[in-house]
C-alpha positions as CSV (number, residue, x, y, z in Angstrom):
1,M,-19.8,23.5,49.7
2,K,-19.8,19.7,48.6
3,S,-20.3,20.8,45.6
4,D,-17.8,23.8,45.9
5,N,-15.3,20.8,46.9
6,Q,-16.5,19.1,43.8
7,S,-15.8,21.7,41.5
8,K,-12.2,23.0,42.4
9,E,-11.4,19.2,42.6
10,Q,-12.1,19.0,39.2
11,E,-10.1,21.8,38.1
12,L,-7.6,20.6,40.1
13,K,-8.0,17.2,37.7
14,E,-8.1,19.3,34.6
15,W,-5.1,21.3,35.8
16,E,-3.2,17.9,36.0
17,T,-3.8,16.8,32.8
18,N,-3.8,19.8,31.8
19,L,0.1,20.3,32.7
20,R,0.4,16.3,32.3
21,D,-0.2,17.2,28.9
22,R,2.8,20.2,28.4
23,E,5.2,17.7,30.0
24,I,4.5,14.9,27.3
25,K,4.8,17.7,24.9
26,V,7.9,19.8,25.9
27,R,9.6,16.2,26.4
28,M,8.8,14.7,22.8
29,R,10.0,18.3,21.3
30,E,13.3,17.4,22.9
31,L,13.5,13.7,21.7
32,E,12.9,15.4,18.2
33,S,15.7,18.0,18.6
34,E,18.2,15.7,19.8
35,I,16.6,12.7,17.2
36,E,17.6,15.6,14.3
37,A,21.1,16.5,16.2
38,A,22.0,12.7,16.1
39,A,20.6,11.9,12.8
40,P,23.6,12.9,10.1
41,A,21.6,16.4,7.8
42,K,21.9,14.9,4.7
43,V,21.1,11.3,3.9
44,K,22.8,9.9,0.9
45,R,20.7,7.7,-0.9
46,E,21.7,5.0,-2.5
47,E,21.5,4.3,-6.3
48,A,18.2,2.7,-7.0
49,S,18.4,-0.8,-8.4
50,G,16.3,-2.8,-11.2
51,V,13.7,-0.9,-12.8
52,A,13.5,2.1,-11.0
53,G,18.2,3.0,-12.1
54,L,16.7,3.4,-15.5
55,P,16.0,6.6,-17.2
56,K,12.4,7.1,-17.4
57,F,12.1,6.6,-21.2
58,V,13.4,3.1,-20.5
59,Q,10.9,2.5,-18.0
60,F,7.9,3.7,-20.5
61,T,8.9,1.9,-23.0
62,L,9.5,-1.3,-21.0
63,I,6.0,-0.8,-20.1
64,V,4.8,-0.7,-23.0
65,V,6.6,-3.7,-24.2
66,G,5.2,-5.6,-21.1
67,V,1.4,-4.3,-21.7
68,I,1.2,-5.3,-25.5
69,I,3.2,-9.1,-24.3
70,T,0.8,-9.8,-21.8
71,A,-2.1,-9.0,-24.6
72,R,-1.0,-10.8,-26.7
73,L,-0.4,-13.9,-24.5
74,L,-3.9,-13.4,-22.7
75,S,-5.6,-13.5,-26.9
76,W,-4.0,-16.8,-27.5
77,L,-4.6,-18.1,-24.0
78,A,-8.2,-17.0,-25.1
79,G,-8.1,-18.3,-28.6
80,V,-7.1,-21.8,-26.8
81,L,-10.0,-22.0,-24.3
82,L,-13.0,-20.4,-27.4
83,L,-11.6,-23.8,-29.4
84,A,-11.6,-26.1,-26.1
85,A,-14.9,-24.6,-24.9
86,A,-16.8,-24.9,-29.1
87,G,-14.8,-28.4,-29.2
88,W,-16.9,-29.5,-25.7
89,V,-19.9,-28.4,-27.4
90,L,-19.6,-30.4,-30.4
91,Y,-18.2,-33.2,-28.7
92,K,-21.7,-33.2,-26.2
93,L,-23.9,-32.0,-28.8
94,F,-22.9,-35.3,-31.6
95,F,-20.5,-37.9,-29.9
96,E,-22.1,-38.5,-26.5
97,R,-25.4,-39.0,-27.7
98,D,-24.8,-41.6,-29.5
99,R,-23.7,-43.3,-26.2
100,N,-27.1,-43.2,-24.9
């Protein structure tokens, strides 16, 4: 008897849970349809400003030019750093030893 009551209670809880889930899904569908009805059918996209509004060829050209400029700057910076490192090593080898 006790197990029968427990199984019936469990079935009722499952049924109530399923019913609640179905009610939530139905309400969500209703809300979605209300939102779709309230929103305009077609939203006009604003013209993009900046690089995104340019033709693809121009965008590609700008990217290539940017990469070239970046590579030139980085190579110049690497050269400066190499000269600085060589100068520091030469200073340590020849001039700092004389002080000691």
